[in-house]
Structures are given as structure tokens and as C-alpha cells.
N, C-alpha and C positions, 0 to 999 in steps of 0.2 A: 504494500500500500504506500502510495506517495505521501511524503510528509509535507509537501508544499501546499500551502493554503494562503493565497493572496488574491489580489483583485482579478487576476487572470482566471481564477477558478470559477468566476461567475459567468454563466452563459445565458444569452437571451435568444429564445427560440422565436423565430419570426415566421410569418406566412402560415403554411400548413404543417410546418415541422412539429409543433406541439402534438398534433393529431397522430403523426407517425411515431413519435416517441412514446406516447401513452394512449394508444387507440382504445383501450378498455374504458377510458374516462368518457369517450364520446359515443361509443356504440357497443353492441354485443358482438362477441368474437366467435360464437358457435358456428356461424355461417354468414354469408354476405347478405342475407335477407334484409337486415335492418338498413344497410346503406342504400339498397334498392327502394326500401319503403320510404326513405326520405324524398326520393324523386316522385314516387307515387303520391305522397302526401301533398306535394306542391300542386300536382295536377288536380287532386281532389279539392284543394282549397279554391282553385279556379271554378270548379263545378259548384262548390258550396256558395261562392260569391255570385253564382248565376250566369257564368260565362262559358260553360262547357257542358255538353250533353253526352259526349262520348269520350271514353278514355281507353286507349289500346296499349296493352303490355305485351311485349314479345320476348320470349326466351330463345335466344339465338343458339345455333349449334356450337359456336366457338366459346360459349360460357358467358357471353355478355347478355345484358338485358336492356331493352329500350322501352321508354314510356312516352306515349304521344297523347297530347290533349288538344282541345279546340278552344283554349282560353285566350286571354288577351295577348299572350306572348310576353316574354321578359323584355323590358325596355332595352333598346339597342344603342342608345346614345352614350356619350362619354360622361362618366361620373365627375362632377365638378371638383371633388376633393382628391380622388385617386388618380385621375388623369387617364384612365383606361375605360373601356366599355363597361356598362352596368352588368352585362352578362359575365364578363371576366371577373368583376368584383364579387358577384354572387358565388362563384365557384372557387375563388382563391382567397378571399378575405373572411376570416372568422368574425362572427358577430356583425354581419351585414345582411340586409334584406329589406323587403317592402312590407314587413308585418309588424313594424314597431308603431306606426302611426294609427292608433286605434281609438283615440279619444273622440274624434269627430265621426259622425254618421257617414260622412263621405270618404272615410279612409279607404285605402286600397284593399285592405283585408280587415273587415269589421270583426269577423270571428275566424280565427285560424289556429292551427296547432303549432305553427312555427313561432318560437318565442325568442330564441337567442341568436338566430341567423347563422347557425353553424351546420345545418342539415346537409345540404348538397355540397358544401365545402368539405365536409367529412367524407362524403361519397367520393369526391375528386381526389382527396388526399390518400384514400385507401384503394385507389384503382390504378392499374397500369396505364389505362387510357380512358378518356371520356370525351364524347362528342356532343355538342349542343347545336340544334337547328331551330331557329326562331323565324316564324312567319309574322311579320308586323309591318304596318305602314307601306304595304305594296311591295315589300322585298323579302327575300329568303336569305337569312344570315346564318353563317356557319363558323364554329370555333371548335378546335380540337386541343385537348390537353393530353400531355404524356407525363406520367409521374407527377401530376398536379401542376405542371407548368404549361402555359399557353404556347403552342408552337408558333402561331402567328396571331396578330390582332384579329378581332371579330371582323369578318368580311362578308359583304353582300355578294352572294354567288348567283343570284337569279332574281327575277321579278315575279310577282304574283298579284292576284286580284286583291284589292285593298280590303275586301270583306273577309279574306282568308287570314285567320290569325291562329296562333297556337305555338306550342313548344314541344320539341322532341329531344329527349336526352337518352343517350346510349352509354352505358358504363361497362368496363371490363374489370371486375373486382380483382385486386391483387391477392392471390391465394396465400401468400406468405403470412398474412395477418389473421387468417381464419383457421379454426380447427378443422372444418370441413370446407373444401374449396368450392363446392357446388351449391347452387341455390336449392333450398328445401322447397320443392314444388308444392307439397301438401300445405305447408305453412303459407306459402305465397297465395295459393288458391283461397285459403281460408280468409286471409286478409283482404283480398280483392272482393270476395263475396260480401264480407262485412261492410266494405266501403259502399258497395252497391245498395245494401240495405239502408244505409244512412243517407243515401242520396237518391230518393225516389225520383224516377223520371230520367236518371242517368244510367247509361249502359256501359258496363265495364267488360272488356274482352281480353282474354288471355290466349295468345298464340304460341304454341310450342313447336319450333321448327323441327326438332329431332324426331318427334313422333307425328308431326303434321296434325296435331290435335288442336282444336279450337273450342274454347269455352266462353260463354257470355253470361253475365248476370245482370238482371234488372228486376227490381221489386217495386211495382206500382203501389202495393199496399204497405210498403215500408217495414217498420219494425214489427207490426202485427203479423204480416205475412211471413216474415222470417221466423218469428217465434212459433207460429203455427206449424210451420214446416219442421222445425226442430223438435217439437213435442207431438208430432203426428202419431207416434206409437204409445203415448202416455194417456192415461185416463185422468182427465182434469176434473177437479171438484167444481169448477165454475168456468164460464167462458173467459177467454183472454181479455183483460182490461187494458185498453190502450188510450193514449191521449197525449196532448202537448199543451204547454202553457209557457208564455214568455212575458217578460216585463213590458208593459204598454208604453206608449210614447210619453216621454217626460220622466220615465223611471221613478225611483223613489230615493230614500235617504242612503240606501246601501247599494242597490243594483241599478244597472243602466238599461236603457231600451234595448230589447232584443235578447237579453240574457234569459235563460230558462232551460227547459228540458222537454224531451219527448220520450215516451216510455211505452213498454208493453210488458205485462207480467201476468202470471197465472199460478194457481196452486194445484199440486198433485200429491196425494197421500203417499204414493210409492213411485219408484222408478228414478231415472236419472234427472239431474238438475242442470239446466242451461242458464248460464249467467255471463253476460257480456256488457261491458260499459265503455263509453267513448266520451271524449271531450273534444269538441271541434273536429270530429272525425278521427282523432288519434285514439287507438285502442289502449285502454288502461287495463292490462291483464292482471295487475295486482290491486285493482280497485282504487279506493281512496275516499276522499271526503264526499264526493258525489254519490258513491255507493252508500256511504253511511247516511246521507240525507234521504235517499230512497228508503232505506231500512227504517229510519225514524218516521218518515211520513206514513209508510204502510202501517207501522206499529200504532201510531196515534189514531189512525182512521179505524183500524180493526178493534182496538181497545175501546174506543168511543162507541162503536157499534155494539160490542158485547155488553158494555155497561148500560147502554140505552135499552137493550132488550133483556136485561137481567139474566144473562146466560152464565156468568162466572160462578162456579160452585164455591161454597164456603171453604175458606182455608187455602184456595188456589190463588197464587199471585202470578200474573202474566208478565213475562219478560219479552224483550225485543226479539231474542232468538227463537222464542216459541212461535211467534207469528211468521218470522222470516225464513225459518230453516227449510220449509218446503216450497219456497217461492222460486220460480224460474223467471228471469227478466232479461230484457234488452233495454239499455238506458243510453240515450244520447243527450249530452249536456252541452249547452253553448255558454261560454264564459268570455268576457271581453279580454281579460288578461290572466289566463290560468297559470298556476304554479305547479310544476311537476317535480317528482323526486328523481333527479338524474336526467341526463340527456336522452336516455331511451324512453323517457316519459311513460313508464309502466304504471305509475301511481300518482294520482292527483293529490296535492296537499293544500290546495287553496281553502282557507278557513271558511270563507263565505259560501262555498259550494254546498256545505251541509244544510245550512239554513235555506238557501235558494231552492234546492231540489225538494227538501222536506215541505216547504211552503207550497211549491207547485203541485205536489202529488197528493198531499193529505186531504184537502177539501174535496177535490173531484172524486177521490176514492170513497170517502165517507158518503157522499151523495149517491154514488153508484150502488154501494152496499145497501143503502136504505131504499133505493128504487128496486133492487133485486134482493128482497129479504131472504128468499129461499137459498140463493147462492151465498148470501152473506152469512147465513147460519151454518152452512157447510164449511165455509172458511173459518168461522169462529170455532166450530167443533174440532177442526184439525189443530188449531192453535191451542185450544184448551187441553186436548189430549197430549200435545207436546209438553205443555206446562206440567201436567200431572206426571208424565214420565220423567221429566227433569227433576221435579221435586222428590220423586220416589228414589231416583238414582243418587241424589245428594244426601239421602238418609243412610247411605252405605256406611257401615261401621267397621273400621279396621281393628285388628288386634292391637292392643296397647303395646308400644315398644319403647325401649330405653336404649340409647346408643344404637347398636346394630342387631341386637337380639331381643326376642320377645321376653318381657318381664314376667316371671313366674308369679302366679297369684299369691298374695300375702298369706292366705289361710292354708296354702298347701304345705304340709309337713313332708319334705322330700326324703328319699333314702340317702344314707350316708355315702354310699358308693354309686358312681354312675356306670351302670352295666345294664343297658336296655334289655338284653336277652334274659337276664335273671330278675330284673327289678319288676315289682308289682305295684299297681296303683289301686287303692280302694276308694270308690266313690261312695261315701257313707251318708246315709240319711240322718240329718240332725246333728247339732253341735255336741249334745251330750254323748251320743254314740261315737262321734268323732273324737271326743276326749278320751273315752275308754279305748278306742282303737289305737290312738297315739301311744297310750301307755302299754297296751298289750302287744303291739307289733314287734317285729324284728327290725330294728332301726337300720340294719345293714342293707337290706334290699327291699323293704316295704315302705310305701308312701301313702299318706292319708289326705284326702280332699273332702272335708265335710260340706254338705249341701244344705242350704236353708230352705225349708218349705218344698213345695212341688215345683219341679222344673217346668219351664215353658213347653207347651205342645208345639214342636217345631216342624210338624209334618207339612204345613202349608206356608212356612216362613221362608222367604227368599234368602239366598245366601248372602246377598249384600246387606241384609238387615239382621243377620243372625247374631252378630256380636253386640247388638244393642241390649241383649239380656246378659246380666252380669254372670249368672251361673254358667250359661253356655259358653260365654267368653272364657271363663276360668278353666272349664273342662278342655276346650280346644287348645289353650295355651299350655296347660299342664301336660297333655299327651303329645304336644309338639306337631300337630297335623292341621292342615287347612281343609275346609269343606270341599267335597268333590262328589262326582257322580259315580255310579257303578261301573260305567263303561270307560271311565278315565284311566289313563296309564299313570298310576300314582306311585311315587317313590316313597316307600315306607321306611327309608333309612333314617328319617327324622323322628320316627316314633320313639318316645322316651321310655315307654313301658311295653313289654311284649305280653304282659298279662294285666288286663284291666278288669277289676271286679266291681260289679254293681251290688252294693251291700245295703239292702233296705229291710225294714221290719217284715216279719213273717205274718202280716195281716193284710186286710184289703187295701189300706192306704199305702202300705209298703209295696204291694203288687202294682198299684197305680203309678207310684214313683218309678218303679223298675220299668214299667211299660213306657213311660215318658222318656226315660233315658235310652231305652232300646229304640224308640222312635227317632231320637236324635242321631244315634249311630247309624241306623238303617237308612235314614233319609240323607244325611249329610256326611257320614264317614263309612260308607258301605264296604270299602276295601279293607278297612280295619277289621270289620266283622268277617269278611271273606277269608282273611288271612288267619282267622282263628284266635284273635287277641282279646275277644270280649267274653266275659264269664258272668254268670249269675251266682252270687254267693248264696248259700243255703243255711241261714241261721235257724236254730231250732225254735220251735214254738213252746215246747214243754221241757221241763227238767224233772226227772224222777230220782228221788233220794231213797235208797234202801238201807235200812238200819243193819248193823252188824248182827250176824247170827252164827253162833258157834265159831267155827274157824274162819268163816267168811267175814271180811272186814266191811266197813261202810262203803257202799258203792253208789255211783251216780250215773244216770243215763240221760241222753238227750233225744228228744223226738221231734222230727220236722213237722208232723201233723198228727191228726187224730188217728189215722190208720197205724202210724208207727207207734203211737202211744198204746193202742190196743194190742199190738204185736208184742211190745215189751211187757205189758201186764200179763199176757198169756204165757210168755216165756218164764216170768217169775213164778207163776202158779205151777208150771211144770216142774220148776226147781223146788216146789213145795215150800216156797216162801209164804209165811203166814199172811193171809188176806188182811189188808189194812195196816201192815207194818211198813209199807212204803208211803211216801208223801209225794204229791204231784204239785208242781208250781208252774204257772203259765207266765211266759215273758210277754209283757205288754209291748215291748219294743227293745231295740238294741240298747237303748239308753239304760235299761234296767240291768244289763249284764255288766259285771265287773271286768276289768281288763283280762284277768286270767281266763274267765269263762269265754270271753269273746275270742281270745287267742286259741283256746282248745277247740272250740266248736266251728269257728268260721274263718280263721286266719292261718292256723298252723298247717303247713303243707302236708304234714303226715296224718293229720286227723280230720281236716275240714272236708266238706263236701261242696262241690260246685258244678254247675251246668255250663258247658261251653256252648256259646251261640254259634251256630253254623249257617252259612249262606253261600250259595254258588250261583253262577249265571243261569243255571237251569231252573233253580227254585226261586230265583229273584222275582220273576213275573207273578208267580202265585202268591209269594209273600207280599208283594206290592199291592195286589188286589185285596188281600186280607187287611193289611195295614191301612189302606184307603178306607175300607169299610169301618175299621175300628177308630181311626183318628181324624178323618176328614170332617170338617164342620158341616158339610152339606149331606152327609151320609147318615143322619140321625134316624131316618126311616129304616135303612138297611140294618143299622145297629139294633134297633128295637126288634125287628124280625129275628135277628140272630140270637138275641138274648131270650126271646120268647121260645125259640126252638130248643135252645140248650139250657133253659131254666131248670129243668128237672134234674140236671146233672150236678147241680151246685147245692151244697149244704150251707145254709145261712150261718154266718159268723156273727152272733149277737151276744 
């Protein structure tokens, strides 16, 4: 690196050299389309001003493109300050042109996309050659540039009728500046078609010499016809609404005469969305403040209609996106002095455009909605459904996290060692039972999560709202799994316990709680069940104490139910144990068991009894039908029939 830094280090780039040094500041470099679009825009500005009805674009075999219009023709006289023809100035001097004088109604270009006077100069700078032919004042004038430099001054090469006017520009893009040296024909066709839409009554033609193909576009119906064609395969909720409004003579405090917008838009519940916006014929692919103005105007009109007809459900708050998300539109805005983001003009940033377009659109749309109430209500219903869907999605509850890992529930008493293959989790009904379980467990590999009250019936709860319930949230975080479907490919590597025991009281309430927990796992964690990790603990309902007799010491037995109790009593009688010498106590719940009893009967791997819950893809459908009948809110009739049919199989527990 040179260490010299003095006055000679400063360079002044003159003429078109700044464009060649930093072409990305002036145009897109994917392909030459944008520098050709600069020429097309000038031709369209003549048509917009009312001086051209036909524009012809030709893609030549040698890679060049020519654009011919029937406008007024570029002035051919000598520029008073530059000392060369105006044509040469337009193509060689940055920030020059005829589109700056816009204050007076009689300006050369009242509304035009050209702002900075660099468009065709950039085209010339990034072309190996460029030719300009001008028909004006009874003469045919010609000028050729090579590498941006005029070979000779502008010359009158022929005479013509004085009524014949127009300009033809042919450019050979310099391939070294572009990623792809060839014109993107599909992109060019799209741009030309859009120009024709925005210029009703103007015919734009594309001639492709290589394929001898010729295409023409003309849209007498303007924006409405174009949008109708684009949405031909879509089912619309209402007919296309189109219109135009401009500031009247005299203007107002903010806007001037002629500024305004033309639009066409429609709603469809499904299908693709078409959205295109333009400012003075310049396509704004990235939208901008005029798009925002249309959004605001549509929202205000639809919201007013909904409020007027009392259609908004209680608790639903309408947002702009709710109304606008299913709207297809074509918008053409006219601004006296628009401001764009960058030379490529892909986004409008003029602040006043939002208010201008919103004002132009809102009142006519509201009037139309109230004149066509049936269509208005369909549009309102689409917007309200979108609002309800949005509000529902915003209620999504995520698992609570701290730093980068899920925070384990505070009431979880975890195992001392982290060994998922050995570790066991007991979901225990009630705090009192949880306390006994904590004291009676093997701390090395057993964890306790006490549950308060009855768990939420999650059979019809959407996954996005699952974690709004604290108990469900704690269970999901404790086991280390996210909700999923049966058919999902789930990685169970994150499962923190390979044995999960549902431990509820041996009574009706306990069975209900166990059913609710099974519903949770079946509906939202089915792969955990399918892998065989869910168990139903079997706590006893009865305890039988047998007094010591002879050489036999004091004994105790546990019975899961009445059948087991009867069996134990029969066994004692066979052993000739005196009738009435044993005592029977019934556990009202797990909370009545002391830690030792809970360990012996329900938690000790050597002595406990448990049922493993099994599920596979074959039995899943049948199980789902049964669970739907048992747990779905709308299946009360089916449940009643089922209970009546099986009622004789149950012994009342009172």
C-alpha cells in the first residue's frame, strides 16, 4: 500500500466516469434491462404527456435494443450553457433533462418518472455504442456514441414532413458491467405490458428479430382490464372496484392540480395475490408510501362499513393487515415531484403520497360498499375472519426459557443423577401425596412432579395455546418434549425420563385425573406413548393388617380393589386365620399413605405394580375414535349412550 497521501491523491470524476466507476449506484447489474427501461420510460413519458400513441421496442439479433416513439422529439438545438446539442447533453451530462420544470401547468413534463436527469446518460455510459435518431422541425437528426463519447456532433441527415416527430434510441449494452449479458425477455415483456396498462389508448409493440416474434399490448379498459385478466382463475368475493381521483384545478394546501391516483382492486379468500404499483409510470416493485396510502384508505373504508353495520364480534379488534392481506390491486399514482429510494426507483418514499392516495381511495370505496351491501358484507367477513385468526395465533404460548435452555418447573423435585434411561418421573396427584412421594422415593433416579387439582382437558386444545395452562407447561418442560402428532418423525433423544408414571388416587377422581393426563399424552405426545414410556401406577385401595398368630408374625397386605380384597380374605381363611383377627383400612387417597407405604406399594421397582400404556399406528385410529367419544365436548350424546350401555358393568363407589 502506498504511503503517499497528498493533494494529488484527490481525483475528480467528470462526465460519465462516475457511472462507470460505480455502476451499482445508478442501476441494477443483474442484466441490462434497467438501462433499456430508462429509454422506454422516456418514450412512455411522451405518451403520458399526450404526444404519442405508439411505442415500438425491438430486440435486435446483435444484442442491442431500440425504442421508437411518436413524441415531440428531443430538442435538437444547441444548449446555451454546454455549447453542444441538447441531444448530446441529455446522453452525456448527468443531472440534465427536461423534467425539472414542473411547477407550472405548462411545463414540458407535468408528471414524469425522471427526477435526477441521469437515466439515459447511465444507459450511454454502460453501453459500447448508442445511436439517437430524432424527427423534429422537418428534419431527421442522427448522433452516435461509442463508449459514451459522441463520434460527431448531432447532424441533420435527411428531411421529413414537419408533422412527423419522435425519437428512436438504439443501445448496445456493455456486457462487462452485467452478471448476465443478455436482456431478460420475460422481464422486458412484463414491463412493457404494465406500461400499456397504465397508458390506455397507447399501443406498445415488442419485436424480437431472432425469433421473428411480435407482441403488442393495448388495454382500452386500463387497470380494471389488466387486473381482471390477472385474476381470471380466482374466485372473487366481490367485483373489481376501480376508479380514479385527482386534485381539481386550484389544488389545495398540500397537493397540486393533477396529483392523484387510479386504482383497481379486489378481494379473494384463496389463491394467488396480484399487486403492482406505479408512480408516473415507473414500476415500484418494493412498494412505498403510495402502497401504504392505499392500505390505509381501504382499511378506513372497510372498518367504517363494518362499524356502520354492527358486524364486528365482541372482543375482535380489526387491524390494517386483516383487511388488506387478501387484496389484489393495481395502483397508478401521479405525483408532481416524487421521491424514490435509489436511482432504480423501486420504492417511493414521498411522505405526502400516503395521505394523497388514502384520501383519494377511502371515500369512493366506502360509498361503493354501502351501495353494494351484499358484497360489502362478504369483504367484511373475510377481514373479520383474518382478524380472528390473527388474534388466535398471537395467543400462542411458548415454553418459558432462561438463557438457552428450558427452565425446569420450580415444584419439580428432580433425580440426583441425570440418566434418562434409568430415571423415572412420577406425576403425583396433590401436594400432600407429592410430599410423601418426595420422602419415600429413591433420590438417585426418581423425580416427583406434584399436580394441583385436575389437569386441563387438552383433547381439543390447539398446540399453540397448550402452554397457557401452567400444569401442562410444567409437564412438557419436565419431560423435555415438545407437542407433536402421531405421524411426526420425533427425536426422543431429548426425553429426560424413559419411565413416566401417572400416580393418582385409586378412586373415581383419581381415575378422572389419570384419564386427563392420558388424554394429554395421547393427543399431544403420542410418540412418547408409542415408545412405551408412559405407565399407570397402581396404588392400593385397601390395607389388610393380620395380627401375629403362633409362629407367624404380624403381616400386612395391600389390595388394589374389592376383588383383590376378597381374594386375600379367602386366602386367610384357608390358612385358618381366625375370622375377625385381621383389620381392613381403606386409603382415601395417596395423601393418607406415609412415605414408607407409598414406596413399598407404588414406587419400589421390586414390589410396585404398574400398567404400561401401549399404542401403535394400527391401534391409533381406534383409540382416537374412543378418545373422541370420551373427551370431545360435542360428543356428550355418544358418551351418554356409552355409559348407559356399560352401566351394568360398574359397581358404585359411594
